[in-house]
C-alpha positions as a Markdown table, in Angstrom:
| # | Residue | x | y | z |
|---|---|---|---|---|
| 1 | Met | 0.0 | 0.0 | 0.0 |
| 2 | Ala | 1.3 | 3.4 | -0.9 |
| 3 | Gln | 2.1 | 5.8 | 1.9 |
| 4 | Thr | 0.1 | 9.1 | 2.2 |
| 5 | Glu | 1.9 | 12.4 | 2.1 |
| 6 | Gln | 1.4 | 12.7 | 5.9 |
| 7 | Gln | 3.0 | 9.3 | 6.5 |
| 8 | Ile | 6.0 | 10.2 | 4.4 |
| 9 | Leu | 6.4 | 13.5 | 6.3 |
| 10 | Gly | 6.0 | 11.6 | 9.6 |
| 11 | His | 8.7 | 9.1 | 8.7 |
| 12 | Trp | 11.0 | 11.9 | 7.5 |
| 13 | Gly | 10.4 | 13.7 | 10.8 |
| 14 | Glu | 11.3 | 10.6 | 12.8 |
| 15 | Asp | 14.5 | 10.2 | 10.7 |
| 16 | Gln | 15.4 | 13.9 | 11.5 |
| 17 | Ala | 14.5 | 13.3 | 15.2 |
| 18 | Ile | 17.0 | 10.4 | 15.4 |
| 19 | Gln | 19.8 | 12.5 | 13.9 |
| 20 | Phe | 18.9 | 15.3 | 16.4 |
| 21 | Leu | 18.9 | 12.9 | 19.4 |
| 22 | Glu | 22.2 | 11.2 | 18.3 |
| 23 | Arg | 23.9 | 14.7 | 18.0 |
| 24 | His | 22.7 | 15.4 | 21.6 |
| 25 | Gly | 24.2 | 12.2 | 23.1 |
| 26 | Tyr | 21.3 | 9.7 | 22.8 |
| 27 | Thr | 21.8 | 6.1 | 21.8 |
| 28 | Ile | 18.8 | 4.8 | 19.8 |
| 29 | Val | 17.5 | 1.5 | 21.2 |
| 30 | Thr | 14.6 | 0.9 | 18.9 |
| 31 | Arg | 12.1 | 2.6 | 16.7 |
| 32 | Asn | 8.4 | 2.2 | 16.3 |
| 33 | Phe | 7.9 | -0.2 | 19.2 |
| 34 | Thr | 4.3 | -1.4 | 19.0 |
| 35 | Thr | 2.0 | -3.3 | 21.4 |
| 36 | Asp | -1.8 | -3.6 | 21.7 |
| 37 | Tyr | -1.7 | -0.4 | 23.8 |
| 38 | Gly | -0.1 | 1.7 | 21.0 |
| 39 | Glu | 3.3 | 2.7 | 19.6 |
| 40 | Ile | 6.3 | 4.7 | 20.8 |
| 41 | Asp | 8.2 | 6.3 | 17.9 |
| 42 | Ile | 11.7 | 6.1 | 19.5 |
| 43 | Ile | 13.2 | 4.4 | 22.5 |
| 44 | Ala | 16.6 | 5.8 | 23.4 |
| 45 | Arg | 19.1 | 6.0 | 26.2 |
| 46 | Ile | 21.0 | 9.1 | 27.4 |
| 47 | Asn | 23.4 | 8.4 | 30.2 |
| 48 | Glu | 21.5 | 6.1 | 32.6 |
| 49 | Thr | 18.0 | 7.3 | 31.5 |
| 50 | Leu | 15.7 | 5.3 | 29.2 |
| 51 | Ser | 13.6 | 7.7 | 27.2 |
| 52 | Phe | 10.4 | 7.0 | 25.4 |
| 53 | Ile | 9.9 | 9.6 | 22.7 |
| 54 | Glu | 6.9 | 10.7 | 20.6 |
| 55 | Val | 7.7 | 12.6 | 17.4 |
| 56 | Lys | 5.1 | 14.9 | 15.8 |
| 57 | Thr | 6.0 | 16.5 | 12.5 |
| 58 | Arg | 4.2 | 19.5 | 10.9 |
| 59 | Arg | 4.7 | 21.6 | 7.8 |
| 60 | Gly | 5.3 | 25.2 | 8.8 |
| 61 | Trp | 3.5 | 26.2 | 11.9 |
| 62 | Thr | 0.2 | 24.7 | 10.7 |
| 63 | Gly | -1.3 | 22.9 | 13.6 |
| 64 | Ser | 0.3 | 22.6 | 17.0 |
| 65 | Ala | 2.4 | 19.5 | 17.4 |
| 66 | Glu | 2.6 | 20.2 | 21.1 |
| 67 | Arg | -1.2 | 19.9 | 21.5 |
| 68 | Ala | -1.2 | 16.6 | 19.6 |
| 69 | Val | 0.1 | 14.7 | 22.7 |
| 70 | Gly | -2.5 | 14.9 | 25.4 |
| 71 | Gly | -3.3 | 13.0 | 28.5 |
| 72 | Asn | -4.7 | 9.9 | 26.7 |
| 73 | Lys | -1.6 | 9.6 | 24.5 |
| 74 | Ile | 0.7 | 10.0 | 27.5 |
| 75 | Ser | -1.2 | 7.2 | 29.3 |
| 76 | Arg | -0.9 | 5.0 | 26.3 |
| 77 | Met | 2.8 | 5.8 | 26.1 |
| 78 | Ala | 3.2 | 4.7 | 29.7 |
| 79 | Ala | 1.4 | 1.4 | 29.0 |
| 80 | Val | 3.6 | 0.7 | 26.0 |
| 81 | Ala | 6.7 | 1.6 | 28.1 |
| 82 | Arg | 5.6 | -0.9 | 30.8 |
| 83 | Gln | 5.2 | -3.6 | 28.2 |
| 84 | Tyr | 8.6 | -2.8 | 26.7 |
| 85 | Cys | 10.3 | -2.9 | 30.1 |
| 86 | Arg | 8.6 | -6.3 | 30.9 |
| 87 | Gln | 9.8 | -7.7 | 27.6 |
| 88 | Gln | 13.3 | -6.5 | 28.2 |
| 89 | Asn | 13.4 | -7.5 | 31.9 |
| 90 | Ile | 13.9 | -3.8 | 33.0 |
| 91 | Asn | 12.8 | -3.0 | 36.5 |
| 92 | Met | 11.0 | 0.3 | 36.2 |
| 93 | Asp | 11.4 | 1.0 | 39.9 |
| 94 | Gln | 15.2 | 0.9 | 39.5 |
| 95 | Gln | 15.5 | 2.4 | 36.0 |
| 96 | Ser | 15.5 | 6.1 | 35.4 |
| 97 | Ile | 12.8 | 6.7 | 32.8 |
| 98 | Arg | 11.3 | 9.8 | 31.1 |
| 99 | Phe | 8.8 | 10.5 | 28.4 |
| 100 | Glu | 9.6 | 13.1 | 25.8 |
| 101 | Gln | 8.1 | 14.8 | 22.7 |
| 102 | Leu | 9.9 | 16.2 | 19.8 |
| 103 | Ser | 7.9 | 18.6 | 17.7 |
| 104 | Met | 9.3 | 18.9 | 14.2 |
| 105 | Tyr | 8.3 | 21.9 | 12.1 |
| 106 | Tyr | 9.4 | 21.9 | 8.5 |
| 107 | His | 9.3 | 25.3 | 6.8 |
| 108 | Asn | 8.7 | 24.8 | 3.1 |
| 109 | Lys | 9.9 | 28.1 | 1.8 |
| 110 | Ser | 13.2 | 28.3 | 3.7 |
| 111 | His | 13.7 | 24.5 | 3.9 |
| 112 | Lys | 14.6 | 24.8 | 7.5 |
| 113 | Leu | 13.6 | 22.5 | 10.3 |
| 114 | Thr | 12.7 | 23.8 | 13.8 |
| 115 | Ile | 12.8 | 21.2 | 16.6 |
| 116 | Ile | 11.2 | 21.7 | 20.0 |
| 117 | Arg | 11.9 | 19.2 | 22.7 |
| 118 | Tyr | 9.6 | 18.6 | 25.7 |
| 119 | Ile | 9.8 | 16.4 | 28.8 |
| 120 | Leu | 6.2 | 15.1 | 29.3 |
| 121 | Pro | 4.6 | 14.8 | 32.7 |
| 122 | Leu | 3.2 | 11.5 | 33.9 |
């Protein structure tokens, strides 16, 4: 099945997010980890912290990527993270864990990318 324009943009945004994270000291563990509860775009480590990262990509400033991740999405991310940790035998009580969002804004005219990083509350 052919990908939609939004799916292509989303995949491109995830690729850019990985490059950004690696430049900032993250080690990518896995990508697009999926369970019955949902998906986490990127799982990465920085120092001793395991980070579960949602990536939202937009063209220009159309739509707010920041508002795209609300309480329901954060709850699903936490459920997916628990499943990941169970599968990997990671004790969540002993492992430093955080949830992040990367908002990716691609500016068509200037061909620039603006990246905004957030730590998500649980």
